[in-house]
Backbone as JSON, one array per atom type, in Angstrom:
{
  "sequence": "MAVEVREINGEELEQLVNQGKVLVDFYSKTCGPCKMLSFVLKDVAKSVDGVEIVTIDFDTNKEAVERYGVESYPTMIVFSNGQEVTRVKGLQQKPKIIQIIG",
  "N": [[-130.58, -118.21, 181.05], [-130.46, -117.32, 177.63], [-130.75, -118.09, 174.29], [-131.56, -120.07, 171.4], [-130.48, -119.75, 168.17], [-132.19, -120.7, 165.2], [-132.88, -122.14, 162.06], [-135.61, -121.87, 160.0], [-138.68, -122.69, 157.92], [-141.02, -121.09, 155.79], [-143.64, -122.21, 156.4], [-143.32, -123.08, 159.09], [-142.82, -120.58, 160.15], [-145.36, -119.3, 160.06], [-146.67, -120.48, 162.1], [-145.07, -119.85, 164.22], [-144.91, -117.05, 164.65], [-147.26, -116.4, 165.93], [-146.91, -116.96, 168.61], [-145.92, -115.6, 171.19], [-142.93, -113.62, 171.52], [-140.92, -113.11, 168.71], [-138.08, -112.89, 166.87], [-137.34, -112.48, 163.53], [-135.1, -113.2, 161.04], [-134.64, -112.56, 157.91], [-132.66, -113.67, 155.35], [-130.08, -114.29, 152.88], [-128.25, -116.78, 151.48], [-126.08, -115.92, 149.85], [-125.28, -113.51, 150.5], [-123.12, -111.03, 151.84], [-123.34, -109.25, 154.23], [-125.47, -110.61, 155.49], [-124.35, -112.95, 156.29], [-122.4, -111.93, 158.17], [-124.25, -110.87, 159.89], [-125.46, -113.17, 161.02], [-123.43, -114.11, 162.84], [-123.53, -112.05, 164.74], [-126.27, -112.42, 165.65], [-126.11, -114.86, 166.98], [-124.54, -114.08, 169.01], [-126.16, -112.23, 170.29], [-128.24, -114.01, 171.08], [-127.13, -115.31, 173.32], [-127.47, -113.39, 175.24], [-130.04, -112.71, 175.65], [-133.59, -113.44, 176.73], [-136.66, -115.15, 176.61], [-137.47, -114.85, 173.96], [-137.89, -115.98, 170.71], [-135.38, -116.6, 168.27], [-135.18, -116.6, 165.03], [-134.03, -117.69, 161.61], [-134.63, -117.28, 158.18], [-134.58, -118.33, 154.91], [-134.28, -116.25, 152.3], [-134.35, -116.72, 149.56], [-135.46, -119.27, 149.29], [-137.94, -119.33, 150.23], [-140.02, -117.92, 149.1], [-142.9, -117.29, 149.3], [-143.31, -116.56, 152.02], [-141.63, -114.32, 152.19], [-142.91, -112.54, 150.27], [-145.51, -112.5, 151.79], [-144.89, -110.98, 154.05], [-143.94, -108.71, 152.91], [-141.1, -108.4, 152.59], [-138.43, -106.73, 151.28], [-135.72, -106.53, 150.76], [-132.52, -108.03, 151.82], [-130.23, -108.33, 154.48], [-133.15, -108.47, 156.43], [-134.73, -107.88, 159.51], [-137.46, -108.74, 161.4], [-139.48, -108.11, 164.18], [-141.88, -109.94, 166.06], [-144.69, -109.82, 168.07], [-146.99, -111.82, 169.68], [-148.11, -112.42, 167.14], [-148.25, -109.93, 165.97], [-146.63, -107.48, 164.0], [-143.85, -105.77, 165.48], [-141.6, -104.34, 165.18], [-139.36, -103.45, 162.41], [-136.21, -103.81, 160.84], [-133.78, -102.98, 158.43], [-130.73, -104.33, 156.85], [-127.25, -104.83, 158.02], [-126.97, -105.0, 161.5], [-125.92, -104.02, 164.7], [-125.1, -105.74, 167.87], [-126.1, -104.14, 170.16], [-128.15, -102.59, 169.02], [-129.93, -104.53, 167.99], [-130.61, -105.94, 170.36], [-132.0, -103.84, 171.61], [-134.24, -103.43, 169.72], [-135.49, -105.89, 170.26], [-136.54, -105.57, 172.65]],
  "CA": [[-130.83, -117.26, 180.12], [-129.91, -117.59, 176.33], [-131.8, -118.85, 173.41], [-130.79, -120.71, 170.27], [-130.84, -119.3, 166.68], [-132.45, -121.73, 164.42], [-133.38, -121.83, 160.73], [-137.08, -122.42, 159.81], [-139.15, -122.47, 156.65], [-142.28, -120.36, 155.78], [-144.77, -122.9, 157.01], [-142.96, -122.96, 160.49], [-142.89, -119.12, 160.49], [-146.68, -118.91, 160.15], [-147.1, -121.04, 163.38], [-144.32, -119.38, 165.2], [-145.29, -115.6, 164.81], [-148.32, -116.26, 166.82], [-146.45, -117.6, 169.93], [-145.0, -114.88, 172.06], [-142.07, -112.75, 170.93], [-140.07, -113.8, 167.79], [-137.21, -112.06, 165.94], [-137.1, -113.23, 162.33], [-134.15, -112.72, 160.13], [-134.71, -112.99, 156.44], [-131.39, -113.57, 154.89], [-129.68, -114.91, 151.61], [-126.76, -117.46, 151.57], [-124.98, -115.35, 149.05], [-125.22, -112.11, 151.0], [-122.03, -110.91, 152.89], [-123.87, -108.72, 155.46], [-126.27, -111.73, 156.13], [-123.47, -113.82, 156.97], [-121.85, -111.26, 159.38], [-125.25, -110.65, 161.0], [-125.6, -114.58, 161.66], [-122.57, -114.26, 163.95], [-124.05, -111.16, 165.7], [-127.35, -112.92, 166.26], [-125.57, -115.86, 167.72], [-124.07, -113.45, 170.23], [-127.38, -111.69, 170.83], [-128.93, -115.1, 171.65], [-126.53, -115.48, 174.55], [-127.74, -112.22, 176.01], [-131.51, -112.44, 175.81], [-134.31, -114.6, 177.15], [-138.08, -114.85, 176.31], [-137.73, -114.46, 172.59], [-137.33, -116.95, 169.72], [-134.55, -115.98, 167.22], [-135.02, -117.62, 163.92], [-133.61, -117.25, 160.37], [-135.47, -117.86, 157.08], [-133.77, -118.11, 153.58], [-134.96, -115.44, 151.33], [-134.42, -117.4, 148.21], [-136.11, -120.5, 149.22], [-139.26, -119.13, 151.16], [-140.63, -116.59, 148.48], [-144.25, -116.91, 149.8], [-143.11, -115.73, 153.24], [-141.04, -113.09, 151.76], [-144.04, -111.76, 149.82], [-146.5, -112.34, 152.8], [-144.41, -110.16, 155.11], [-143.3, -107.54, 152.35], [-139.69, -108.25, 152.67], [-137.96, -106.18, 149.87], [-134.25, -106.69, 150.75], [-131.9, -108.86, 152.84], [-131.04, -108.95, 155.66], [-134.32, -107.73, 157.0], [-135.2, -108.49, 160.65], [-138.79, -108.29, 162.05], [-139.8, -108.55, 165.51], [-143.29, -110.01, 166.2], [-145.14, -110.11, 169.39], [-148.25, -112.44, 169.6], [-148.73, -112.31, 165.86], [-148.22, -108.57, 165.36], [-145.24, -106.97, 163.7], [-143.68, -104.73, 166.42], [-140.69, -103.43, 164.47], [-138.65, -103.94, 161.29], [-134.96, -103.11, 160.45], [-133.07, -103.67, 157.32], [-129.38, -104.24, 156.81], [-126.51, -105.28, 159.13], [-127.16, -104.24, 162.68], [-124.94, -104.47, 165.84], [-125.75, -106.32, 169.04], [-126.93, -103.24, 171.06], [-129.32, -102.22, 168.3], [-130.77, -105.69, 168.03], [-131.29, -106.09, 171.73], [-133.08, -102.77, 171.71], [-135.52, -103.61, 169.01], [-136.21, -107.02, 170.72], [-137.06, -104.97, 173.85]],
  "C": [[-130.03, -117.7, 178.94], [-130.95, -118.39, 175.58], [-130.82, -119.33, 172.21], [-131.36, -120.09, 168.98], [-130.95, -120.53, 165.82], [-133.09, -121.26, 163.1], [-134.75, -122.64, 160.62], [-137.5, -122.17, 158.4], [-140.34, -121.6, 156.78], [-143.43, -120.95, 156.42], [-144.49, -122.79, 158.53], [-143.2, -121.53, 161.0], [-144.37, -118.73, 160.82], [-147.19, -119.35, 161.66], [-146.39, -120.32, 164.52], [-144.54, -117.9, 165.6], [-146.4, -115.53, 165.88], [-148.03, -116.71, 168.34], [-145.52, -116.74, 170.55], [-144.25, -113.95, 171.1], [-141.05, -113.47, 170.02], [-139.33, -112.7, 167.01], [-137.02, -112.95, 164.68], [-136.12, -112.53, 161.54], [-134.3, -113.23, 158.84], [-133.27, -112.7, 155.87], [-131.17, -114.34, 153.5], [-128.26, -115.55, 151.95], [-125.63, -116.75, 150.85], [-124.77, -113.96, 149.46], [-124.0, -111.95, 152.03], [-122.51, -110.35, 154.25], [-124.74, -109.64, 156.23], [-125.38, -112.65, 156.88], [-122.75, -113.23, 158.31], [-122.96, -111.07, 160.45], [-125.63, -112.14, 161.64], [-124.64, -114.62, 162.89], [-123.1, -113.09, 165.08], [-125.3, -111.79, 166.38], [-127.02, -113.97, 167.24], [-125.09, -115.25, 169.05], [-125.17, -112.75, 170.88], [-128.19, -112.81, 171.62], [-128.42, -115.42, 173.04], [-126.89, -114.47, 175.64], [-129.25, -112.02, 176.4], [-132.28, -113.75, 176.22], [-135.81, -114.29, 176.81], [-138.41, -114.44, 174.92], [-137.04, -115.57, 171.76], [-136.48, -116.27, 168.7], [-134.53, -116.96, 166.15], [-134.53, -117.01, 162.51], [-134.47, -117.9, 159.27], [-134.79, -117.3, 155.73], [-134.77, -117.35, 152.66], [-135.26, -116.0, 150.09], [-135.28, -118.6, 148.09], [-137.54, -120.53, 149.8], [-139.81, -117.9, 150.42], [-142.05, -116.31, 148.99], [-144.2, -116.18, 151.1], [-142.56, -114.5, 153.03], [-142.18, -112.12, 151.18], [-145.1, -111.47, 150.97], [-146.04, -111.08, 153.71], [-143.89, -108.89, 154.34], [-141.87, -107.31, 152.44], [-139.12, -107.86, 151.33], [-136.5, -106.53, 149.69], [-133.74, -107.47, 151.96], [-130.62, -108.2, 153.26], [-132.05, -107.93, 156.08], [-134.75, -108.57, 158.3], [-136.55, -107.87, 161.06], [-139.04, -108.96, 163.35], [-141.32, -108.66, 165.61], [-143.55, -110.3, 167.59], [-146.58, -110.59, 169.35], [-148.94, -112.14, 168.25], [-148.71, -110.94, 165.3], [-146.8, -108.2, 165.18], [-144.93, -105.7, 164.59], [-142.63, -103.75, 165.76], [-139.92, -104.17, 163.34], [-137.39, -103.14, 160.96], [-134.29, -103.86, 159.34], [-131.57, -103.4, 157.35], [-128.61, -104.67, 158.03], [-126.71, -104.36, 160.17], [-126.18, -104.78, 163.8], [-125.77, -104.88, 166.96], [-126.56, -105.3, 169.82], [-128.32, -102.87, 170.36], [-130.47, -103.37, 168.43], [-131.49, -105.98, 169.32], [-132.25, -105.09, 172.01], [-134.43, -103.0, 170.97], [-136.22, -104.9, 169.58], [-137.02, -106.42, 171.92], [-137.02, -105.65, 175.05]]
}
């Protein structure tokens, strides 16, 4: 049990969302809450299985940001087999993230 948090780009995201369950964290390198969330996600990754956890830089992946209608950061979207299951904005704590992963 445990998954690894990894950073991807918009092109990789398109391929990944269609493969099972994926938690995508849209973040900015200049965002304080985003930096705190990265530590929370690493902790979450130790507790879950069967889900990919990825991050995507809001500032360098504008096409993906527009395609998924992301308006602010941090924003987390959970996809299951290509479909958006849930979306939350802002810094979240571990129990909430585990809950939205399902």
